[in-house]
N, C-alpha and C positions, 0 to 999 in steps of 0.2 A: 405588702406581702412579697413583692418581687425581690426586694433586698434580702428578705429572710430566705427565700428560695435560692437565690444566688449564693448566699452564705452557706446554706445547707449543701449545695452542690460542691462548693469549695472544700467543705469538711469531708464530704464523701470522697473527693479526689485525693485529699491528704490521707484518708484512711486506706484507700486503695493502694496508694504508693507505699505506705508503711507496711501493709500486709504483703506486698510484693517483695519488699526488702526482707521481711521476716521469713517468707518462704525460701528465698535465696539463701539466707543465713542458715536455716534449718537444713537445707540440702547440703550446703558446704561443710557444716559441722560434723557430718557423718565421718568424713575422713579423719578428723581429729580423734574421734572415739575409736575408730578401727586401728589407728596407729598408736593409740594411747599417748598422744601429744598433749600433756597437761596444760601447757601455756596456751595452746590453741583452744583447748576445751574451755578454759577460764575466759578467754577473750570472747568466744562465741556465747557463753552463758551470760556474760555481762552485757553484750550487745543485744541479745534476745530479751533480757530483762528491761533494758532501755526502750526497746521497740514495743514491748507489751505495755509498759507504763504510758508510752505515747498513745497507744491504741485506746487504753482505758480513758485517758484524758479526752481524746477525740470523741469517744462514745458518750462521755458525760456532756460534752458540748452539743453533740447531735441530739441527745435526749432533751436538753434544755430548749434547743431550737424547735424540736417537735412539740414541746409544750406551748411555745409561743405560737406556732402555726395552728395548733389545736384551738387555742384561745381566739385566734382570728377566724377559724373555720365556722361553718354553719352549725348551729345547735351544739357547739362544743366538741364536734367530732373532727378528727384529723382529716384535712382535705384529701381527697383521693388523688391518685396519680394523674387521673384524667383532669381533675380540677387544676392541679398544678401545671400540667402540660398546656392547658387552655390559656394560662396566663403567660406562657413562655413563647418566644418565637420558635419557628420550626427547628432551627439549628440547636437551640438550647434544649428543646424537647428531645431531640435525637441524642444529644450529649448525655442527658439524664438517663435515657434508656441504656446507652452504652455503659455509663457508670454503674448502674444497678446490675447489669449483666456481668460486667467485670468483677464487681464485688462478690456476686454469687459464685462465680468461677474461682476466684482467688481464695475465698473462704473455704470452699470445698478442698482446694489444694492444700491450704494450711492445715486443715483438719486431718487430711491424709498424711501429710508430712509429720504432723505432731504425733499421730499414732505410730508411724514408723520410728520416729525418734524415741518415743516412750518404750517401744519394744527393744530397740537397740540398747537403751539404758538398762532395761530389765535384764537382758542377756549379759551385758557387761558386768552388772552387779553379781550375777550368778557366777561368771567366770572368776571374778575377783574373790568371791567367797570360796570357791573351790581351791584356788591358789593359797588363800589364807589357811584353810583347813589342812591342806597338804603340809604347809610350812609348820603349822602348830603341831601336827601329829608326828612328823618325822624330824623335827629339829634336834632332838636328843638322840636319835638313832645312830648317827654316824659320828665317830670321834673326830676331833680337830686334826688336820694333817700335821705331820712333823715339819719343822721349818729349818732351813739352812741358816748359816750365820748371817746371811744378808737379808733374812726375812722372807725368802722365797719358799713356797711350798716344796717339800722334798719327801718323796716316799723312799725310805731306805729298803733295799732288797737284801735282807739277811745281815745287816751291819749292826 
């Protein structure tokens, strides 16, 4: 069971690191949306998709490992944190506590950043819709400007 617990802790560490990277990327992507930098937006979107895929894979591995730990547990129940800590040395038990605390904090941070990001996208969509409506409504209102022989716009004053 010690090997499974060590593997579980490794997966938790990887999940924590990936969530930290995702939080950083969500935070950094705001400037791309504010400045309407399409290349940066696409870069952040693809990076965030990759990170989310990695998190889903880690979650699946963690779930499988939980199943194995449950099968090893008493009466088919998942061993409690106390049972797991009892089998670990004090340093590993402390590390497990720190990992779980870190995961709780970063998950709350990612949840908050995700809400902020979704609100930013919603407002950006609204701004783009306003601009599209404006262009669609006023596109035929103004005539095309007269042009000079070199193709430059020219407004003739009484000529």
